[in-house]
Structures are given as C-alpha cells and as structure tokens.
C-alpha positions as CSV (number, residue, x, y, z in Angstrom):
1,M,0.3,-0.2,0.1
2,M,0.8,3.7,-0.6
3,S,1.9,5.6,2.7
4,G,0.5,8.8,3.0
5,I,2.2,11.7,3.8
6,R,4.6,11.4,6.6
7,V,4.2,14.1,9.5
8,F,5.6,14.6,12.7
9,F,4.8,16.7,15.5
10,T,6.9,18.4,17.6
11,G,6.5,21.4,20.4
12,D,3.6,21.9,22.3
13,C,0.7,24.3,22.4
14,D,-3.2,24.6,23.5
15,G,-5.3,22.5,21.5
16,F,-2.1,20.8,19.7
17,D,-2.8,17.7,20.8
18,A,-6.3,17.5,19.2
19,L,-5.1,18.6,16.5
20,R,-2.8,15.8,16.3
21,A,-5.9,13.4,16.8
22,A,-7.6,14.8,14.2
23,L,-5.0,14.6,11.4
24,N,-4.3,11.0,12.8
25,D,-7.9,9.7,11.5
26,T,-7.0,11.4,8.2
27,E,-6.5,8.7,5.6
28,E,-4.2,10.8,3.6
29,L,-1.6,11.5,6.1
30,D,0.7,9.3,8.2
31,V,1.4,10.7,11.2
32,V,4.7,9.2,12.1
33,G,5.3,10.1,16.0
34,A,5.3,13.4,17.6
35,T,7.4,14.6,20.5
36,P,6.9,18.2,23.1
37,D,11.3,18.0,22.9
38,V,12.5,18.9,20.0
39,A,16.7,17.9,21.3
40,A,14.7,14.7,22.1
41,A,13.6,14.2,18.0
42,T,16.6,13.7,16.6
43,G,16.4,9.8,15.6
44,P,12.8,10.4,13.8
45,L,13.8,14.1,12.1
46,A,17.4,12.2,10.7
47,G,16.1,9.0,9.6
48,G,12.1,9.4,9.1
49,H,11.9,10.3,5.7
50,L,9.6,12.5,6.8
51,D,7.1,15.3,4.3
52,C,6.1,17.8,6.7
53,I,6.9,18.9,10.5
54,L,4.1,21.0,12.5
55,H,6.0,22.5,15.1
56,A,4.1,23.7,17.8
57,T,5.0,27.0,20.3
58,R,3.4,28.8,23.2
59,S,5.3,31.5,22.9
60,S,4.6,34.8,21.2
61,A,7.5,35.2,19.8
62,F,9.3,33.2,16.8
63,P,11.1,30.0,18.5
64,A,14.1,30.8,16.3
65,A,16.3,28.7,18.3
66,E,13.6,25.0,18.0
67,I,13.4,25.7,14.0
68,A,17.0,25.7,13.6
69,T,17.8,22.4,15.7
70,I,14.8,21.1,13.4
71,R,16.7,22.2,10.6
72,E,19.9,20.7,11.6
73,H,18.6,17.0,11.0
74,T,16.0,17.4,8.3
75,R,14.7,19.5,5.1
76,A,11.5,18.6,5.3
77,P,9.4,21.5,5.0
78,I,7.8,23.0,8.7
79,I,4.4,24.2,9.6
80,L,4.5,26.5,12.7
81,V,1.6,26.2,15.0
82,A,0.9,28.3,17.6
83,S,-1.8,29.2,20.3
84,G,-0.4,33.0,20.7
85,G,0.8,35.6,18.8
86,E,0.5,37.1,15.8
87,A,0.6,35.7,12.4
88,A,1.8,38.9,10.7
89,N,5.1,38.9,12.9
90,M,5.5,35.4,13.1
91,L,5.2,35.0,8.9
92,E,8.1,37.9,9.1
93,H,10.5,35.3,10.9
94,A,9.3,32.8,9.4
95,L,10.4,34.0,5.6
96,E,13.8,34.2,6.9
97,M,14.2,30.4,8.7
98,D,12.8,28.5,5.7
99,V,9.4,27.8,7.8
100,T,6.5,27.1,4.8
101,D,3.8,28.4,7.0
102,V,2.5,29.8,10.0
103,L,-0.7,28.6,11.4
104,L,-2.8,30.1,14.7
105,L,-5.3,27.7,16.1
106,P,-8.0,27.0,16.5
107,Q,-7.9,25.9,12.2
108,L,-10.3,23.6,10.7
109,T,-9.0,20.1,10.1
110,H,-9.2,20.6,6.5
111,T,-7.5,23.6,6.4
112,V,-4.2,22.2,8.2
113,V,-4.5,19.1,5.9
114,F,-4.3,21.4,3.0
115,A,-1.6,23.0,4.0
116,I,0.3,20.0,4.7
117,R,-0.3,18.9,1.4
118,K,0.5,21.9,-0.4
119,A,4.1,22.1,1.4
120,S,4.7,18.3,0.7
121,H,3.7,18.8,-2.9
122,A,6.3,22.3,-3.3
123,R,9.1,20.4,-1.6
124,R,8.4,17.6,-4.4
125,Q,8.2,20.2,-7.0
126,L,11.6,21.4,-6.2
127,Q,13.1,17.7,-6.2
128,T,12.0,17.5,-9.8
129,T,13.1,20.8,-11.0
130,V,16.5,20.9,-9.9
131,H,18.8,17.5,-10.6
132,R,18.9,15.2,-7.8
133,G,21.0,12.7,-7.7
134,R,20.1,8.9,-6.1
135,V,21.9,8.6,-3.0
136,I,22.6,4.6,-2.6
137,T,24.0,3.6,0.8
138,V,25.4,0.4,1.7
139,F,25.2,-0.6,5.6
140,S,26.2,-3.7,8.0
141,P,25.7,-3.6,11.6
142,K,28.6,-5.9,11.8
143,G,32.4,-5.3,10.7
144,G,34.2,-8.0,8.4
145,T,30.5,-8.7,6.1
146,G,32.6,-6.9,2.9
147,K,30.7,-3.7,3.4
148,T,33.3,-1.7,1.7
149,V,34.0,-4.2,-0.8
150,V,30.4,-4.1,-2.4
151,S,30.3,0.0,-1.9
152,T,33.5,0.8,-4.1
153,N,32.4,-2.1,-6.9
154,L,29.0,-1.1,-6.9
155,A,30.8,3.0,-7.4
156,A,32.9,1.8,-9.8
157,A,30.0,-0.3,-11.9
158,L,27.9,3.1,-12.0
159,A,30.9,4.9,-13.5
160,K,32.4,2.3,-15.8
161,H,29.6,0.3,-16.8
162,E,26.5,2.5,-16.4
163,G,27.9,5.4,-17.5
164,K,26.8,7.3,-14.2
165,R,28.5,10.3,-12.8
166,T,29.4,8.9,-9.3
167,L,30.7,9.6,-5.7
168,L,31.4,7.4,-4.0
169,L,31.6,8.8,-0.3
170,D,33.0,7.1,2.4
171,L,31.5,7.8,5.9
172,D,33.2,5.0,7.8
173,L,34.7,8.0,9.7
174,Q,37.2,6.5,11.8
175,F,38.7,3.6,9.5
176,G,37.1,4.0,5.7
177,D,39.1,1.9,3.6
178,A,37.5,3.0,0.3
179,A,40.2,5.0,-1.4
180,I,43.0,2.0,-0.6
181,M,40.6,-0.4,-1.9
182,L,40.5,1.7,-5.5
183,G,44.4,1.6,-4.9
184,L,44.1,6.0,-4.4
185,E,46.1,8.1,-2.3
186,P,44.3,11.1,-1.9
187,G,45.9,14.7,-1.1
188,K,42.7,15.5,0.6
189,T,40.0,14.2,2.2
190,I,36.3,14.5,4.0
191,Y,38.2,16.1,7.3
192,D,39.5,18.6,4.6
193,L,36.5,19.4,3.3
194,V,34.3,20.2,6.3
195,V,37.0,22.3,7.9
196,A,37.6,24.5,5.0
197,P,36.5,28.1,5.1
198,G,33.5,29.4,2.9
199,E,30.4,27.7,1.5
200,L,30.2,24.6,0.5
201,D,29.2,24.3,-3.4
202,S,29.9,22.2,-6.5
203,E,33.1,23.3,-7.1
204,K,34.5,23.4,-4.0
205,L,33.1,19.4,-3.7
206,A,35.2,18.9,-6.9
207,G,38.2,20.4,-5.6
208,Y,38.3,17.8,-2.5
209,V,37.6,14.5,-4.2
210,A,40.1,12.0,-5.8
211,K,39.5,11.1,-9.4
212,H,39.9,7.1,-10.1
213,P,40.6,6.2,-13.7
214,C,37.1,4.4,-14.2
215,G,35.5,8.2,-13.9
216,L,34.7,7.6,-10.3
217,D,34.9,10.5,-8.0
218,V,35.9,9.3,-4.7
219,L,35.5,11.7,-0.9
220,A,37.8,10.2,1.3
221,A,37.6,9.1,5.0
222,P,39.8,10.7,7.1
223,L,43.3,10.0,7.8
224,R,43.2,10.1,11.6
225,P,40.5,8.8,13.5
226,E,40.5,11.5,15.8
227,D,39.3,13.5,13.0
228,A,36.1,12.0,12.8
229,E,34.8,14.3,15.3
230,L,34.5,17.4,13.5
231,I,32.1,15.5,10.9
232,V,28.7,16.4,12.4
233,E,25.4,15.9,11.1
234,S,24.9,19.0,9.6
235,K,28.4,18.8,7.7
236,V,27.1,15.4,6.1
237,T,23.6,17.0,5.2
238,A,24.8,19.8,3.4
239,L,27.7,17.5,1.8
240,I,25.0,15.0,0.5
241,E,22.7,17.6,-0.8
242,V,25.4,19.7,-2.7
243,A,26.4,16.2,-4.3
244,K,23.1,15.5,-5.3
245,T,23.1,18.3,-7.5
246,S,26.5,17.5,-9.4
247,Y,26.2,13.9,-9.6
248,D,23.6,10.6,-10.8
249,A,24.7,8.6,-8.0
250,I,26.0,9.4,-4.5
251,V,27.4,5.9,-3.2
252,V,27.6,5.8,0.8
253,D,30.2,3.7,2.5
254,T,28.8,3.8,6.5
255,S,30.2,2.6,9.6
256,P,28.3,-0.3,11.4
257,F,26.8,2.2,14.0
258,F,23.6,4.5,14.1
259,H,26.0,8.1,15.2
260,G,24.9,11.5,13.9
261,P,26.6,11.0,10.5
262,M,24.8,7.8,9.8
263,L,21.2,9.1,10.9
264,A,21.9,12.3,8.7
265,T,22.6,9.4,5.5
266,L,19.4,7.7,6.6
267,D,17.8,10.5,6.1
268,R,18.3,11.2,2.6
269,S,19.3,8.0,1.2
270,D,16.9,6.9,-1.6
271,Q,18.2,3.1,-1.2
272,L,19.7,1.4,1.5
273,L,21.4,-2.1,0.6
274,V,21.9,-4.0,4.1
275,L,24.6,-6.3,3.7
276,C,23.6,-9.9,5.3
277,G,26.0,-12.9,6.2
278,L,25.8,-16.5,6.7
279,D,27.1,-16.2,10.1
280,V,25.0,-16.2,13.3
281,P,26.5,-12.8,14.9
282,T,26.0,-11.0,11.6
283,L,22.1,-12.4,11.6
284,K,21.9,-11.4,15.4
285,N,23.2,-7.8,14.5
286,V,21.1,-7.4,11.1
287,R,18.0,-8.4,13.3
288,L,18.7,-5.7,16.0
289,A,19.6,-3.0,13.0
290,L,16.1,-3.7,11.3
291,R,14.5,-3.1,14.9
292,T,16.4,0.3,15.0
293,L,15.3,1.3,11.4
294,E,11.6,0.6,12.4
295,L,12.0,2.9,15.1
296,L,13.5,5.4,13.4
297,S,10.4,5.2,10.8
298,F,12.5,4.3,7.8
299,P,10.1,2.9,4.9
300,A,10.8,-0.5,4.1
301,S,10.3,-0.2,0.7
302,R,13.3,1.5,0.4
303,I,15.1,-1.3,2.0
304,E,17.3,-3.9,-0.2
305,Y,19.1,-7.0,0.9
306,V,22.0,-8.3,0.3
307,M,23.5,-11.5,0.7
308,N,27.4,-11.3,0.3
309,R,29.4,-14.7,0.1
310,S,25.8,-16.6,-0.7
311,S,28.0,-20.0,-1.9
312,A,29.9,-20.3,0.8
313,N,29.3,-23.8,2.7
314,V,29.4,-22.9,6.3
315,G,26.2,-24.6,7.5
316,L,23.2,-21.8,6.6
317,K,21.6,-21.5,3.6
318,V,20.4,-18.3,2.5
319,R,16.4,-19.4,2.7
320,E,17.5,-20.2,6.0
321,V,18.4,-16.6,6.7
322,E,15.5,-15.5,4.7
323,D,13.1,-17.2,7.2
324,G,14.7,-15.9,10.1
325,L,15.0,-12.6,9.4
326,K,11.1,-12.5,7.5
327,V,12.7,-10.6,5.1
328,K,13.8,-11.6,1.4
329,V,17.0,-11.4,-0.2
330,G,17.2,-9.6,-3.4
331,H,20.6,-10.0,-4.6
332,E,23.4,-12.8,-3.8
333,L,26.9,-12.4,-4.3
334,P,29.2,-15.2,-4.5
335,L,31.9,-16.2,-2.8
336,D,34.9,-15.4,-5.1
337,R,38.7,-15.7,-4.3
338,T,39.3,-13.1,-7.0
339,V,37.9,-10.9,-4.5
340,Q,40.6,-10.6,-2.0
341,V,43.4,-11.0,-4.8
342,C,42.3,-7.6,-6.3
343,V,41.7,-6.2,-2.3
344,N,45.5,-6.8,-2.1
345,R,46.4,-5.4,-5.1
346,G,44.0,-2.0,-4.6
347,D,41.9,-2.7,-7.8
348,A,38.1,-3.4,-8.4
349,P,37.0,-6.8,-9.4
350,V,34.5,-5.5,-11.6
351,L,37.0,-3.7,-13.2
352,A,40.1,-5.9,-12.7
353,E,38.3,-9.3,-13.5
354,P,34.9,-8.3,-15.0
355,R,34.3,-11.8,-15.8
356,S,34.5,-13.6,-12.2
357,E,31.3,-14.6,-10.6
358,F,31.3,-11.8,-7.8
359,S,31.7,-8.9,-10.6
360,R,29.1,-10.8,-12.7
361,G,26.3,-10.4,-9.5
362,L,27.6,-6.9,-8.7
363,M,27.4,-5.4,-12.1
364,A,23.3,-7.0,-12.2
365,L,22.8,-5.3,-8.8
366,A,24.7,-1.9,-10.0
367,K,22.3,-2.3,-13.7
368,Q,19.3,-2.8,-11.2
369,I,19.7,0.4,-9.0
370,S,21.4,2.5,-11.4
371,P,19.3,5.7,-11.8
372,K,17.2,5.9,-14.6
373,A,17.6,9.2,-17.0
374,P,14.7,11.5,-17.1
375,P,12.3,11.6,-20.2
376,N,14.2,13.6,-23.3
377,S,11.3,16.3,-23.6
378,T,13.2,17.1,-26.9
379,T,13.1,14.1,-28.1
380,K,9.6,12.9,-27.4
381,E,8.3,16.3,-29.2
382,A,10.4,15.0,-31.9
383,K,8.5,11.9,-32.3
384,R,5.1,13.6,-31.8
385,K,5.8,16.2,-35.1
386,R,7.7,13.3,-36.8
387,S,3.9,10.9,-36.5
388,L,2.2,14.2,-37.2
389,S,4.0,14.5,-40.4
390,F,3.6,11.1,-41.2
391,A,-0.3,11.1,-40.6
392,K,-0.6,13.9,-42.7
393,A,1.7,12.1,-46.0
C-alpha cells in the first residue's frame, strides 16, 4: 500500500494534541510520531524521511532556536503552529528561517490538511526541477561482512559500466578503506573539506575528490580517527545535498553504527543496501538493525537485502536466513577468491576481473539500482512531430 504524507509533530501548545488526533484519523496523512522536546527528536527527524514537520509553540515570539535545531536534522518543510502571538509577526521571521507556513489555532482540520498537502507538494516540485542524484547507502551492522568491497565495486560499476556520474562517499569516518581498496592515495579527505572556510558548493566539492581512472570520484575518509569528531550531522547533510546536484549517483560507505552522520545519511538515502552474511553473529546484528530502522520510521520499501559470500559452505543457507529475518534477499554475491586478490592489489574486481562470479553478481546489482535518466522532452516532442507529419502524408 502507498503510504500517505508522512508528518511528525514537535513542540506543544493549546489545542495541539486535539489537532494531532484529528489529523491521525485523516486517510491521506501518516502521522509518524510526536515529541514535545525537539532535542529528543533527533532519530525520527534524521531517519524518518518525513514529508512535513508540524512544530507548535506557546510563545508569542518566533521560536528561532527550535526551528534551527529541526533544520540541523531534516530538510522537510516546517509548518509552525501557535496558540499565541500574531500571524504577521510570525510570518516575517518564518520567511527568514525557511518555515513554509504559519497557522494560529484553532483551525479547521481540512485547512491544516491543505497546508500540509501544499507544503509537501512544493517540496516534490522543487526536487523534480533541480537535478537530484540518487543516494545509495551500503550498510552492515557488523564489521568484516565485505561492506566496503561492495560499496567500492558498486560505485565503480555505476561509473564504468552504467555511465553514471558517480561519487563514492566514505563515511566510515574513523577507519574508512574505500580509497585504498581502489588503489588511490588522496591528497585531501572529507575532513579537509568540512574544515575549509567558505560555503560548500559543487565547485568546492570537486576540489576535494580523488579521481579514479574508471571515471569515479571518491571523497575519502579522514586519515586520522580523531578527525572524525568534526564531521557532524549538519556537515554531512550539507555535503550530500550539494553532491546530489552534481552527480547521478552517490554511493555511501558507512560505519556499522547508528551515530549522527549515519542518521543524516539515512534521511537522504533513496535506497539502503543492508549486507547480510551466513553467520549467526551477523544475523543477530542485522535483526537488531532492522528493529532500529523501524523505530526510526525508515520506509521498508527503500531497503534492499544483499547476501554477500552466498555460496560459502558454512552450514547456513540463504533461505534459512530469509526465514529467520522474515525478509527477502534481493541479491546474492557469491564467494570468490579473486575478490581478496584484487583487494590486496588495490583493484576493484568489477574493473580488473569483470568475468568473475562476484563481478557478474555485482554488475547485475548495479544495473538494477542504476538511476534512470529522465525522459527527454525534446526527443518526445520530435517523435510527436514526426508522427504527425507521417499522418499528414
């Protein structure tokens, strides 16, 4: 079933609970959750893929600090709901703080629903008029599952075999290995980018990526583990938003933790590839990760399960894993000795050994998730005119 417009409630004011109850009974809305304390909403805001935030305030003054806190975690449209103050005063500050609308309670339920619908529609319109790259996040809740091998080869396959402008973003911030697995020695890393003065834009980002011969751009993890502390959620958010305007695909290699940068990445992920393995500790961690994703309201429709080393004879079968996790494994990547050989050489198997079993499985995965080009309106118009001329003839 298609989910409705996903709405989250923050703050509190007179009549806000009654409004939430009324909206919860509205068919086209999906009320994800609520909390009066904005600071406690980090998880849902960062990982919920929300379509709209309703923030309530009792104050007659504009709640600038609370709006700024929400904006650190999500770019979803914000509607300010107040039980006190004047709309004109609120609207003046709302324009400056990127707030979509201001509503003073009491309001008719259908009026609020219309405001939510208008806000979410405007956001979708903006996303379709601006080039928006597809964010593909590769995640495993346990180390040693081959997460970085999959993410580096997936990015290389998208760049080389699918012809997509691709960025590999290494967000395994303390011990990232994406660059070394591709045989790169980057002069700059994500740490250098986030501490550099000035506003981040596409041109600035281009100056900090390493270029791979296959056409892939790589933004490497910091060289020192302690530098990871400076790469906070707001920096990751800004980085991904800029990258989406420059690339067709952004493949994100993550750490096995649900920390701030990971939550910011989840909020902007179009697809989450969860890596599974044929061993009990990995399956236990995957089960826990799925529960966390559910608590974060991450849409199950965006999760794809990938079984790595699926042909290993270790006493577990893929079907047993599916039954245990109650999920369907969408892709299987076989155990292949050429993978470790290529890793030790600093080569990507999909480039160095494209006919290997692993490479064939990985390229099939890349083909399925490769961003599809939007229809060419000029070509469609030319075809229409050609068909008209044929009809006249």
